Every structure is written in structure tokens, then in C-alpha cells.
N, C-alpha and C positions, 0 to 999 in steps of 0.2 A: 504493500500500500504506500509505503514511504517513497519507493522508487517511482511509482506511478504518479504520485503527487509532484515529484520533481519534473517528470515529463510534462505534466499539465502546465506547470509554471513556465517552463521554457517555451512551450508552444504559444501560450497566451502573450508573452512578452515579445516573441520574435515575429508573430503574425501581424502585429499592428502596422509597421512600416510597409509591409508587403500589401496589406489591405488598402492603405492610403494610396500607394503607388497604382494599384489596380483601378481604384476609383478615378484617379486623374486620367489614366490612359483611356478608360471607357468613356469619360466625359469628352475628351479630345476627339475620339473616334466618332462619337455621336454628333458633335458639333460639325466636324468635317463632312459627315454624311448629310446633315441638313443643308449645309452650304452647297454641296454637290447637287442636290435635288433642286435647290433654288436656281443655280446656274443653268441646269438643263431646262427648267421652266422658262427662264429669260430668253434662252436661245430659240426655243420652239414656240414662243408666244406670238401674239398679233403684232403687226408692224407698228401700230400706234402705241402699244404698251411696251414694246421691246426696249426702247431707249431708257424708259423709266426703270424697268426691272434690272437692266444692265447696270445702271448707276447705283441702284440699291445693292446689287450683288457685289460690285466693285468696292464700295465703301466697307461692307462687312468683311470682305476678303482681306482688305488692308488692315483692319483692326484685330482680326483673329490670327494668332501666332500658330500656324499649322505645322511649323517646323520645330516646335519646342516639345520636349518630353521631360517627365520628372526623372529625378536621379534614381535609377534602378540599382538596388544593392547588387554587388557582384556575387557570383555563385559561392565563392569561398567565404563570404561574410554571412551567408544564411545558415542558421543551425541545421545540422543533419543528425537526427537522433539515431543512436545505435546502442545495442545491448552487448555487454561483454561478460563472459563467464570464464573464470580461471580453469585451467585444465584439471586442477585438483578437485574442484567442485563437480565437474563433469564425471570424474571417476567415482566420487561419493554418490552422485545421483544414479549412476549406472549400477553400482553395488546395491543400493536400496531397491531399485526396480527389480533386479534379479532375485533379491532376497524376499520381497513381498509380492511380486507380481507372478501371475500364472496365466497360462493359455489353455483354454478348454474348448473342445469341439462341441461338447454338450454340457449343460449344467449337471452337477452330480445328483440332484434330486428333481423329481418331476411329480406333478399332481396325478393321482391315480384314479380317484373315485369321488363322486358327489352323491350323497344320499339325502333325499328330501326329508325334512322334519317339520312338524307344525311350527311355523314362524322361524325356521332355521334351516341350516344345511350342515350335514356332517361331511367334512372335507378330509380325505385321506391322501397321503403322499408316500412315495417310496424312494429309496436310494437306487440309482441306476449305474453308479460308478463303483465297481467292486473294490477299487484301491482307495476310495475315499472313506475315511473314518469320521462320522459326524459326531459332534459334541452337542450342538443345539440346532433346532430348526426355527425358521421365522416365516410366519404366514401373514400375508397382507391381502386386503380386498378393497373393492370400491364399487359403487354403483356404476353401471355402464355409462351413465350420463355425467359422472364426476370426473374431475381432472386428476386428482391425486389419490394414490393408494395410502392406506393407513394400516398400521400393525394391529393384528387381532390376536396373535398368539406367538409367544417365544418360549420354547422349552424342548424337552427331549422326546416327547411323544410324536407319533407319526399320524395322528388324527386329532381333529378338534371340531366341536359343534359350534358353528358361528350362529349366534342368536340375533334377534332384532332384525330379521330379514323380512322385507315386505313380500307378500305372495305375488307370484306372476310378474316379478321384476328381475331382469338379468343383472347378475353381479359378476365382476371379473376377479379372479383369484390368481395369486402367484406365490411360490415358496422358494426359499433358499436355505442354505445350511452353513454352519461354521465348523471347520475341521477341528479335530482334537488338538488342543493346545494352541490354537490360533485365535487372533482377535478379529480378523477381517471375515466378511461374509462371502460366500460363493456367488457366482452369477445367478440371476433369477431364472426360475423355470419358465417354460413357455406359458404365458397367461391363458387361462381357460375360463369359460363361462359356466356359471351354475345358477340355479334358481329353484324355488319351491312353489308348488301349487297348493300346499296345505296351509290353511289359516292357522294363526297362532293359538295355543291354548290360553284361555283367560278365566280368571276367577270372576264370579258374579259380584256385582257391587251392591252396597246397601246393607250388608250384615254388620250390626253394630260392633261386634267384638273384633273385627278385623279391619286393618288399613291396607290399601292396595297401592302398588306402584303405578306410575303413569301409563305403562303398557298393560297393566292389570295381570301380569304373569308372576308377580311376587306378592305374597300375602304375609302380613305381620300381625300376630296376635297381640292386640293392644291391652291397655289396663282396664278396659270395660268389664264389668261383672257379667255382662250378657254372654251366654254360651250357646253353642249350637254348631251345626256342621256347615262349613263354607263349601258350597258346590261350585262346579264349573258353570260358566255362562251358558253353555250348550253341551250336548252330548258329542264332543269332538274327538273322543278316543275310539279308534276303530281296531278290530282284530288284525293282527299282522304288524301293527306298529309297536314301538317301544315308548312307554310313558315314563318320564323321569321326574322325580322330585329331588331337588337338591336343598339340603338344610343349610341355610346361610348363618343363622344364629340359633341358639338353644335357650330354652327356659327351663323351669322346673318340670320334670316329667311326671306323668300320671298314667295309670293303667287304662284310662278311658281315651287317651290320645289316639288318633288314627290318621292314616294316610292310605288312600285306596280308591277303588272304583265301585260304581253301583249302577243298577239298572235305571233307577229313577230318583229324583229328588223327593225326599220325605222330610217334611218339617216336623218338629216336635221331638227329634232325637238330638242327643248331645254327642253322638259318636257314630262312626260307620260300622261299629260292632253290632250289626243288625241283619235282618233278612235281606236277601237280594243285594248283598255287598260283600266284597273281599277287601281286607285291609291289613296293615301292619301297625302295631302300636310303637311308641317311641322306645319301649323297653325290648322290642324285638319279637313280641308275640304276634302270631299270625291268626287272623279270624276269617272264617268262611261262613257266611250266612249267620253271623252272630256267635258261632261256636269256635272255641280256641283249639288250634291244632297242637299236636304233640311236638311237632318240629318247630324250632324257634330260631330266629335270625339274631345277629348281634344287635345290641342297643344302638339307637341312632345318636350320633354326635355331630358337632359342628363340622360342616364340610362333607357329611355323608351324602351319598346318592342312593336313592331307592328306586328301582326300575320295575315296571310291570310289563310283561309280555304275554299276549294271549293269542291262541289260535283255536279255531273251531275244530271239534272232534266229531267224526261221523258216527252217529249212533247206529246200533244194530237194528235189523228189521222189527224185532219185537219191542223196541223201545221208542218207536215213533209215535205211539198214541199220546194224545194230549199236547202235542207240539213241543215236547221237551227239547232243550238245547244243552250241549255240553261244551264247555270251553276249557282248554288246557292252559293253566295259569302258571307262569314262572315269576316269582318275586325274588329279586336280588338285592343284597345290601352288604356292603363291606366284604366283597369277594366271597360271599356265601349265597346260596339260593335254595328255595324250596319250590317244588313242582307238585301240582295237584290238579284234579279235575273239578270244575265248578259246574254243577247241574242247575239249569234254570228251567222254569216252567214255560218259557217262551223264547223264541229266537230274537236275539238283539244284534242289530247291525252296528249300533254305536252305543257308547256308554258315557255316563257322567264320571267325573273324578271329584274327589273332595278331601277335606282335612278337618280335624277338630283338635284343639288344644285347650286343656283346662286352665293353664296358667300363662301369663303374658311372657313376651320375649322371644317366642318361636317365630322364625321367619323362614318361609319356604318358597323356592322358585320352581315353577313347573314348565316343562318343555317336552 
């Protein structure tokens, strides 16, 4: 910056006499051009006006000094800027370039898969250079209409769920990596487009005991004495999808606490530990239609994720009476899972999700 400021100062001081010289020359050329046109007009004019125009032309020609020029600076007096680098500095620069620089025909990591999530996209990437040993990955994204990418994940995992994605809008993703023991990042992967058609999960508004985030995907159990089950705004959970609850903060646990899914909203209950619902309590107990299972998951803590996966199970010919439906449910928490069949008296294409906490402080994100 200091050297560039020196260049600017020299340029501003040196250009002034050259600018003045140019103005004088341009003025002289313009005056001579006007006089030339006036002389041509006098020569080709009418006989009656010719003498008058010639006299006027002659007077102007005598008063204008057409043979004078301003003093133009000689070429050697005009500054000529140049940059010089000592040979030792060039050697240092070359050594730094060879030390830190690399040439790659392909980036060492590439985007591999996009999986639609409600209001989000699960992005997966993989290493494509066998000789590259990654230490960290860096994922960026932007709306296709935006100019700049922004960081959304930095870490050692090879997948990440990007939330707050608007449905049916294209987003552009790219990923790079940092080699083991190095500070600089690798070249970016080839950018790819991802999108989701699934609307985001939202908690329903208006329940006194819970405060919601602006996107209504985070619920906080507040200090209100009012209790009850907070349900989803709509039955947006479908079989074949994964429903995830992430515990952001914890409060005092209670056996009546619940996180789970249900066939329909039923007011008057303070927990999902009831008929037509499956849930997990914050102490890890699993309930199916209000009955506690013998299998138990670890207790829920801050940062825990609880996932529900369901798939329809084909009932035998003798079980079709009454329109019964069987769903195979997998509930996972803290690297452990329970699997069971949930029999319903009706077929359900979509389900509500819900939560209930007896004491304040619990905050849960759903996606």
C-alpha cells in the first residue's frame, strides 16, 4: 500500500504540466481549424461579400500566432515508473510458492449426494484423491440468485443437513478440504445444484406453555404453568422419511416428558404417552400406545438427537379385516435404537409429531 501511494503521488505531480501542455496544443489546433474554415468560406463566397470576408480573415490571421507552441517537456524529464525486485526477494518468493502452492487436475473432494429433507437438504461428499489425507472439510452454499457463497459447515464429517432451505428453490453447493497438518484449503469442488420439494416441519402456534422461533421449527418450554402437548402445525411426517428432534437445551426431566409421533391431535393430554402415539421420554423410556416397552434408550441430554423412522409393513391375508395398518418403527438416540411394530386400526398416510415437557428450559429443534 505504501509503494502504491508513492506511485499515486508521483503520477499526480508529474501529470499537471503535461495536462496544461495538452490543453494549449488542443486550443491552438482548434483555433487554426476555425480560421481555416473561415478562409475557405471567404474564398468561395459571393463576389460582393468576398472582399469583406477576406479583410476579416486577414486581420484574424495576423493576430493569431499559428507558429507558436508551448514548451513541451523533453522525454527524459517525464517520470517513467518502474518496479524493481532484488534477486534475493525473487528467490524467497519462489521458495514460498513451491512450499505452499500445489497443482491439481481435480479437487481432492467432490459432492456426492443430495437428499431432500423437510425444509432442508442432506449434503454428502467424498474424497476422490487416494493420496490426499483430509483433516477438515468446508461446505458452502448460496441461493442460485445470490452472488456470494457462505460457510455452512466446517468439520471432519462427510455429510451435513443444511436447514432453513426454502422449498422448490435451487441452491448451489461446493466443498473443499484441508490436508492433514496444513493451514490452506484445497481447490473447491465442482459446484452442484440441490433443492427440496418438502415443506419444513413447524410447531403449531398459540400453546401457552411454549415459545417458538421465527421459523417455528424450534420450541422452548417457557415458565408458564400451563401444560399440554405441543403438536405439529400439520401432519407433515410421512413413512419412509426420517424425523429428527435435536435437544438444544435441557430442563428438569420428568417421566411424563415425551417426544414422538401420533395419528391425530388430542387435546386434554399432558403427554404423548397415550393411545395412537409412539414416543420416547427424556429418561429414555419408550411408549407405544401408552404402554412402556421393556427396551429402553439412553436418557436425553443437551445436544442429543432422537430420530424416528417408519415404514409400512404388509399385513397377512387374515389380518386385513377392519382396515388395520402396521408400521415398523425405529427410534434412535445416542447411537442406540429400538425397533418394533406399531399396529393401528386405520391406514395413515401422514402423521403429526409432538412434544411435552413438565418443567421449563427444554428447547427442541425438529427437522
